[in-house]
N, C-alpha and C positions, 0 to 999 in steps of 0.2 A: 616312410611313405613319400613317393616322389610328388612333384607339383601337380602333374596331370591327375593322379589318383586323388590327391587332396581336393582339387577343384571338383572332381566328379562326386566325391563324398559330400562336400559342402552343398552342391546343387541338389543332390538327392535328399539331403537333410532339409534343405529349404522347401523343396516340393512337398515333403512329408508334413512339414509344419503347416504349409498352406492348405493341405488336404485334411488336416486334423480339425474337426469341429471344436471350436472353443466354446466355453459356457456362455460367453456374451453373445455368440452367434446363434445359440440355441433358444434365445428368448422368443416367446410368442409375439405376435404382432402388437404394436403399441396401441392400435385402435381396432375397434370392431365396427366395420362399415355398416352393420345392421342398425347401429345406433342412429346414424344419419337418416335412415329410412323411417325410423320411429319418430324423429323430430319432424320430418316433413309430413307425416301422416296426421299429426294433431290438427284439428280443424277449429278455427275460431268461430266459424258459422254454427257448427254443432254445439259448441259451448254456449254461444249466445242463445240458441234455441232452448237449451236446457235451463239456463238462468231465467229466461223469460217464463218458462213453464213453471218453475219453482216459485218465482215471485208472484205468479198469477194465482197461487192458492190463497192469496190474501194475507193470511198469517200461518206460520208454522210453529207457533208457540207450543211447547211440549204439552200443555194442558188444553189446547184448543180442540175443536171438533174432530172426532175420530170416525164419524159415520158418513158425513158428506163425501161425495166423489169429486167435489170441486173446490172445497175450502177446508183448510185446517191440516193438522199434522198427519191425520190418518190418510187423507187423500194423497199427501205428499209422499209418505213412505210406501204406499201401495204403488204409486207411479214409479218410484225409484226401483222397487223390486221388479216391476214389469219391464223396465228398461234393461236391467241386468239380465232378465230372462230372455229378452229379445236379442241381446248381445250373445248370450249363450246359444240360442237357436241358430244364429248366423255362423257360429264356429262349431256346429255339430254337437252341442251340449257340453262345451268345454268348461263352463262355469257351474259350480255348486252354489246355488242361491238359497238363502234361508234367512228367517228372522231369528234374532237373539234378543230376549227380553228379560226384564227384572221389574218387580213391583217397587215403587217408592211410595212412602206414606208421609203424612204431614209432620210426623215426628222426626223426619230425616233432614229437615232444614227449614229455614225461614223463607225460602223461595218455593216452597211446595204448598200450593193453595188447596190441593185435594189429592187423594190417593189416585195413582195412575200407573200404568205400565210404561216403562221406558223401552221403546222398541228400536233396535238397530237392524240395519239391512246389510247382510254380508254376502259377498260373491267371491268364491275361491277358485282361482285358476291353478289346478293341482300340478305340482312339480313332477317331472318324470323320474328323477333320481333320488331326490331327498324330499318327499312329499310332506314331511313333518317340519321342514324348515320353512319359515314364513317371512316374507317382507310384506309390509302393509302400507296402503295409502288410505287415508281417511279424510272425509269432509263431514261437516255438521249438517244435519237435516233441519234442526230447529232454528227459529228466529225469535226476536223480541222487540218490543217498542220501549218507550221511556220507562215504563213500569213493567218489570218482568212478570208481575203477578196478574197483569191485565192480559188475558188470553183471548179476548174478543176483538180488540181494536186491530186495525190493519197493521201488519208488520211484515212487509214483503221480503226483507232480508236479502236484497239482491246481491250485495257483496258479502255480507255477514249472515249466512255463509253459503248462499246459493252458488257463489263462485267456486268455493272449495268442493262442494258436492258435484257440481257440473264438471269440474276438472277430474274428479275421481271416476265419474261415468265415462268421460272421454278417454282417460288412460286405459280403462277396461276395454273399450272398443278397439283401441290401437294394439294393446299388448295381447289381446285374445287371439290375434292372428299368428302368434308365435308359441313355441314350446320352450319351457324353461326347466332347468334342473331343480330349482327350489320353487315352492308354491308362492303365489302372490294373492293377497287378500285385498279386495277393494271394498271399502266399508263406508256406510252412512251411519253416523252416530247421532243419537238423540240426547236431550237433557243437558246439553252443554251449558246453557245459560242459567240453569238451576243448580249447578254444582258438579258438573262433569260426570253425571250419572251414567251416561251411555258408555263412555270410555272405561269407567270403573267396572261396569258390568261385563264388558267384553274382555277386559284384561283378566278378570277373575275366571271367565269362561275359558280363555286361552290357557291359563295356568292349570285349571282343572283338567283340561283335555291334553295337557302335556305338550302344547305347541312350543317349538323352539323358534322364538321370534328373533330374527336377525336385526330387524329395525322397523320402526313405525314412523311414517312420514305423515304428520298431521298438517292438513292444509286449512287454514282459517284466515279468510280474506286474501284472495289472490287476484283481485280485479281492479283495485283503485290505483291510479297513478298520480293523483293530485292531492297533496297533503294539505292539512288545515293551515300550514304555514305558507302555502302558496307554491311550494316546490312541485314541479311536474317531472316525473322520472319514470320512464317505461322500460328501463334496463336493470335497475337495482332491485334486489329482494333480500330478505333477511332469513337466516337460519338460526333459530334459537336452540340452545342445547345446554343441559346442566353439566357441570364439570366432572363429577364422580357419582356413582350410583347412590341413590337415596337409602338403599338397604345395606350399605357396607357395615361391617362389624367394627368394634373398637380395635381389634387386632389389625384389621385392614387399614384403618385410619392411622394407627400408630406406625404401621409399616411405611406408609407414605411419607411420614416425617423424615425418613432416612433415604428412601428410594426415589422420592419425587412422584410425579404423576397427579398433581393437584388439578390438572386440566386434561386428563387423559382417560376419563371414564368411557364406557361403551357408547354413550350418547354423543360425546364429543368426537369420538372416532367416526361415528356415522355422519356427523356434520362435516367433518373433513373429507369424507368420501364423496358426499354430494358436491362440496366445493370443488374438489379435483375433477369430478365427472363433468361439471359445468365448464370449467376452464378448458378441458380437453375437447369437448364436443360442441359447446355453445359459448365460444369466447367473447361473443358480443354482449353477453350478460355479465352483470356485476353481483356475484353472490357475496353477501356480507355475513360473516359468522359472528353472531352475538353471543358473548360468553355469559349467558344468563338463561335460567330455565324458561322464562317467558318474559313478556313485557312487565315493567315494574308494577308490582301490586296486582297483577292480573294473571289469568290462567288459561290453559288450553287442554285439549283432549289427549295430548301426548303424556301429560303428567300422570294420569292413573297407571299407565304402562311403566313410566319411570319409577313410580312408587313400588312396583313389584320387581324392579331390577332390570326391566327390559330397556333396550336402547330405543330412544324415541326423540324426535325433534319436531319443531314447529316451523313450517315454511309459510312465509307471508310477504305481502307488499312492504316496501321500505318506508313509505310515507303515508301515514294514516290520516283520515279526515274524520275527526270526532263528531262533526256536524251530521255525519251520515251513519253513525253507529249508535244503536240503542236509543233512537229518537223517534217520537211520534212524527208523522208526516205533517209539516206545517211551514209557515213562513213568518219570521219575526224580524222586524227592523231591517227588512230587505235581505235577510239570510234564509236560505232554504235548508230545512232539516228533513232527515228521513233517509232510509237506506233503500233508494229506488234505482231503477234500471239506468237512469241517466248518469249515475255515479260509477258505472262499471265500464272499463276498457276491455273489450273482448279479445283483442289481439294480445294484450298483456297477460290476460288470464290463460291464453293458449301457450304463451311462452313459459309461464310457471308450471302449466300442466306438462309441457315437454320436459322441464327440469325434473319433475317427479318421474315421468315415464322412463327417462334414460337412467335415472338412479335405481329405480325398481328393476329395470332390465339388467343392468350391470350386476346388481347383487343377486338376482335370480339366476343368472347364467354363471356366476362365479362359484368356485369350489368352496367348501367349508373353510372358515378361518382356522389358522393354526391353533393347536392346543398345547398346553403345558409349556408356554414360552418362558425360558429362564435366561438370566443374564449374569455374566461374570466379567471381572476385569479390574478389580480393585488393586491399586498400586502397581499398575502395569501400563505400558504404552500401547495397549490394544484392548479391544472389547470383544467378547465371545458371546454369541447368542445360540441357544439350543431350543428345539421344539420337538414335539412328538411327530414322528413320521406319519404322513397321511396314507390311508389305503384307498383314497379316492383316485380312480384311474384318470380323471380329468386334470389332476394337478400336474402342470408342466414344470413348475419350480416355485421359488419363493423370492420375494423382494424384502430385503432387510433395509429398513428406513432409519434415518437418523436426522435430527434437527437440533439447532441450538435451543437451550432451555427456554429462551424468550421468544422463539418463533411460533406462530400460530399454526403453521402447516409443515407437513413432512417434505423437506426440501432436498434430501439426498437419499440415494439408494444404490444397492448393488443387487444384481440378479444372480441366483445360484440354482443349480439343479442337482438332483440325485443325492442330496445331503440333508441332514436335519441339524446341522451345526455349522457355524461359520465364524471365523475370527476376522474382525476388521483391524488390520494392522495400522498402527499410527493414529487410531481414533481413540482418544482418551475418554473413558467412561464418565469422568467427572464433568465434562463440558457439554454433554449432549443428552438428549433423550432418544430412545431407540424403540423400534417396533418391527413386527414381521407380518407380512400379508401373503396369502397363497395366491398363485396365479394360474389361471386355467389355460388350456391350449388355445382358446380363442382370444386370449389377452385380457379377459375380464378378471378383476381382482376381488378378493374378499376385503372387508374392512381390516385396518391395521390392528394388531393385537399388541398392546403395551405389556411388557413383562410383569408389571405390578398386577395386572388383572389376573394373570395366572398364579402369581404368588398368593394372592388373596383367596384363591379357590382351594388351595391345598389344606 
């Protein structure tokens, strides 16, 4: 071949390579601009109005008045249901609103002074493609004073937990303007202070109905920025998550001894998802992943869902003020006690509501997480991951993540399309943890699936 023909061939080859779409160039957008609209739509003024309304019921103790229209738990839950119905009316009936209830008796715990129904309020925004897949945001309806058995004394519960309930209502207002692939459940739970009864009842209900719960975002106190230690912080918040599922078997536990994954259960992956979503779309916020089911010696309404194996986390303020929690309203030695309106920062509550909303939206728009993820690569200078090919038409590709075993977050990834197996050359399996997430055409991702999670399902 003479030089002229060689140059012509090289130029043609170069142009062909330039015109050939590479897998890296086929990746969906890194961000979904709709998320920014969701953030800007969250209203601190509406949240303030809802918190004031809930605190205005005087007490929302689980065993307080259920007949009055102005005071007690009954008035509060009827108002919440009416608000969900008002939101649904504004979106053409897009929410399915209903009560879910269970009877508790005095034999069920030392915080139950009398038999009563624990009534939850549920509003479901039904998904278009996968209606039986659910992401859930919850807040607690009930409140308490110093003595949880005293259901007559004032217990406004402005931050604990009118803030979480108001955030759930506001998230429903904002997200009801959109359509999602997966369903979103907005929930007001009761009986939290008496033993997590509301969450336990709804978790059983979901299990009986066969709900496929992708994740539960439990919001419990999202409005206080001034800690009892004097620290004021309106940017940081905590995400509590348990390391591995509570219902794992002995075989699964034994497998982890060799495969790792002690901090890679489904709840921990949900926490990492929220963390990543916040750093991507709300970088001004400081999400703190706390490697613990809940605060030391205390509990929240995500736990009953965790008990049944569902992914669930607690989202809350970073700096608590114990003078404003579980206290009768009073002043002693110049210190004011009680969970009153003055202890709530409405702008901060709006920020954490936005954190929830963008996490719910991302998961509700995302394709289903990969199934049957397997890993291989022992005694090799490479690592191979396999997963079941998805029949979801929205799946654009997959991200294969890896991180050092000591890292809390997924720090590295490659994007692949059209395959259900990929080998990471030069990545030694012994030094890292790995996972796979499905990516939709709009850029939204599923939670990461750790291979051990799939091993334990077989």
